[in-house]
N, C-alpha and C positions, 0 to 999 in steps of 0.2 A: 546563931543567926546566919552563919556563913552559908549554910545550905540554901536558905531562902534567898539570900542575896545572889548567890550563884544562879539560882533559877530565874530571878529577875533579869540577870545579865543575859541568860540564854534567850530571853524574849526580846532582847534589845531595849530593855528598860534600865534606867539608872539604878544604882544600888544604894545610893544615899543622897542626902540633900546638900551636896557641896555646891557652894555659890561660884561655879565656874563661869568664865567669860564666854558668851555666845559668839560664835563666828557666823551665825545665820543672818540673813538679810532679806529685805524686801526685794522684789525683782529689779528695782533700779539701783540696788546697792545700799540703800538707806537703812539706818538702824531704827528710826522711830518716825511716827506720824502722830498727829494731834486729833483728838475727838472731843467734841462738845455734845454732851447728852441732854435729854429732856427739852428738846427743841420742838414745842408742841403745836406748831401751826405756821402758816406763811408769815404772819407778823413777827413771830419769834425768830424764825429763820432769817428774815431780813435784818432784824435787830442784831442778831449774833454776827452776821457777816459784816454789818456796818461797824460794830464794835471791834471786830477783828482787824478791819482795815485801819481804824483809828489808832489801835494799839500796836500795830505791826505784828499781829499773831497770825501765823500761817495755819489755817484749819484745813484738815484733810477729810474729815468725816463728821457729819452731823447725824445724830441719832435722836429718836423720839420714842416715848413710852406708852402713849395712849392707843396706838395702833391705827392702821388705815381705816378701821371700822368707824372711828370717830372723826374722820375728815370727809368733807363733801367731795364730790367729783371735781369741782372747781378748785378746792383747796389742794387736793392731790396734784392736779395739773400745775397749779401755781408753784408749789414746792418743788416739783420735778423740774420745771423749767428753770427756776432760780438756781438750783444746785447744778443742773447741766451747764448753764451759762458760766458757772464758776469752776467747773471741773472738780466739784466736791462730791464725795459719796454721800448719799442720803439713805438712812436705814430706818425703816418703820417697824415697830413691834407687831408681831403676829398675834392677834387676839380674836375671840375671847378665850379666857382660861378659867379654871375653877375659882380663883380668887374673886372674880367679878360675877360669879354665878351663884347658885343657891347652896353651894357647899358649906355645910356647917363645920366640917373638919378643917377647912382652909382657915377659919377664924378661931380655931381652938388652940389652946396653949401648946399642944404637942403635934398639931397637924399642919403647921405653916408650910412645910415643903410641898404639900399638895396644891397650894395656891397657884403654882406656876405650871400645873399639869392640865392637859386637855382631858376632860372626863367623858368617857363613853364615845360611841361612834358619832353621835350628832355633833358634839363639840369638836371632835377631830375634823369633821367635815367643815364646820364653821371656820375654824382656824385656817384650813387649807383654802377655803373660799376667800378669806381675808387676804391671804398671800396672792391668790390669783388676781383679785381686784387691784391690789397694790401694783402688781406687775403690769397690768393693763394700763395703768397710768404712766408707765415709763420708768418707774422706780425699779432698781435692780438689786436692792438689798433689804432683807427683813431679819428682825431679831426673833430667834426661836428659843423656847425654854424647855420643850418637851421632846424626848428622844424619839417617840413615835411620830410626832409631827415632822421631825428632821428626816427620819427614814423615808416616810411617804413623800415628802416634798422633794427629796433627792431623787426618788424614783420618777416623780413627775417631771423633774428637770431633765433627767436622762431620756425620758420617753417623748420629750417635746411638748408636754402639757404645760410646762413653765418654760420661760426663755432659757436658753442654754447658758447665757451670761448672768443668770440670777445668782446672787451670793447669799449664803446663810450665815449670819453673824449670831453666834451663840451668846445668849444673855447670861449675865452673872447669876440670874435666878436658877439656871440649870443646876448649879452647885457642885459640879464635878471638881474634885480638889486634889487629885493625885495623877501621876503620869499615866497609869494604866487606864483610868477612867476617861481622861481627856483624849487619849488615843481612840477610845470607842467613838467619841463624837467625830473625830477626824475620819475614821473608817466609814461612818454613816453619811458623810458628805458635808460636814461643817467646813466653812471657809476661813473663819476666824473664831477665836474662843475667848470670852470674857471670864477670867478666873475670879474666884472669890476675893473679896477685898482685903483679907487679913493674912494672906500668905507671906511668909518670910522670904528673904532673898534666896536662901537655899532651896526652899520649896518651889519658888518660881523657876530657878535654874534647873531643878529636876524635871519639871514639866516641859521646859524648853528643850531639854535633852531628848525627850520622848516624842516630840511632835515638831513638824515643820510649819504648823499653822501660826500666823501672826497671833500674838496674845494681846488682848485688850485689858488694860490694867488701870483701875481707878487709883489715881494718886491723890485724889480727894474724894471721899465717899459720902453719899447722902447719909443722914442720921440713921435711917432705917436699914442701912447697909453697914453700919459700924461707926460712921462719922470720922473715919481716920483722915488726917491731913499729913501726907507723906511727901511733901514737896522736897524736903532735903534728901530724900532717897531716890529722886528721879534719876540722877546720874547713874547710880548703882543698878536701878531697875533696868535702865536701857542697856547697861553693860551685860547683865546676866540673862536678860529676857528677849533681846533683839531677835527678830523684828517685833516691835511692840507699838501698839496704839496707846499713847499716854492720854488717859481719860480724866477730864476735870469735871467731877461732880461738884456738889456744894453742901458743906455742912451748915447746920443751923438755918435750914430753909424748909418751908412747908412742902409736904408731899402734894403735888398737884394732879395726881392721876386718879381718875380719868379727867383729862383737861377739857377745856372748851372756851367759848367766848366769854363766859363769866369770870375766867381766870386769866384772860389775855394780858392785862396790865402787869399782873404778878409774874406771869411766865416770861414776859419781856424783860423785866428787871432782873429776874434770876438768870436768864440767858446772858445778859450783859455782864453780870458779875462772874459767871463761869469763865467768860473770856478774860476778864481781869485776873482771875485766879490763874488762868493759863499763862498770862504775861508774867506773873510772879514766879510760877513754877519753872517756866522755860528760861527765865533769867538765872535761876539757880542751876539749871542744867548747863547752860553756857558757862557759868562761873566754874563749875566743878568738873565738867567734861567738855571743854571747848572744841574738841575734835569730833564729838558725836554728830552724826550725819542725819539730817532730816530730808524727806522727799521734797522735791520741787513739784509744783503743779503745772500741767497735768501729770499724774503719776500712774505708772503701770500697775494694774491690780486693783485699783479703786473701782468700786461698783457705782460709777457715775450714772445718773439717770439718762435714759434715752428720750429726749424731749422731741415733741412734734409728731 
């Protein structure tokens, strides 16, 4: 295997999965930030922030899974204004994708990976239009799952068709799971990368060695993403993967995508519990890595909405 490992080294890639300590940091020198996902509308956003205040949890990023396409103009404006007032990043999923379309393969036993892809030119256009509308509302971060969408959106950003401060947060559903493939996303214009939920500490460290992107890491994953509860590993995850967004999903919870007003009460309760899980997980981080540094708000590099 030496010849192959030597070739990886020549490309500037790690040669093994050694769980080395990361010396990389966010622009402000911090090692970690906190993300609360599945925040599906203004009511949920308000509840998450209120719960965070009550529990003393500093939240840096809020993300959403149903996409800008399922929010009205008023809802987009309300979420943008709320996040801007709190100096918190707000990231909306870029949709539609094959999983919500007529794709039979997306719901087949062997075809699940296609669910996160944009099918054909028309769906590519639709996803890019969703990003454009989200940006027009003042929001400056979108979740992308498709490499083609990422490539074109990056070109639009460079050309001024999208705001220059727009950030592309790569979703866990893109599925790239090794240092070489994650570097492709970085080269195509990704700003942060959500790695698969089941990577070992060594595998996380190897990806960290290959990229300067902040890594978004579920320390509690939804059931349909594995359902892992890795709270006791948070200190080590921060050590090997910094700069990292520590992301609190929720096991044993219903999948609420696509969300809407018929699910608001459920989404609010789930959002509040995610913040409670963050309180628990961050307590363990402080217990086992008391010197780990979190960003203060406002924080350089956060894609905070431009309100008004």
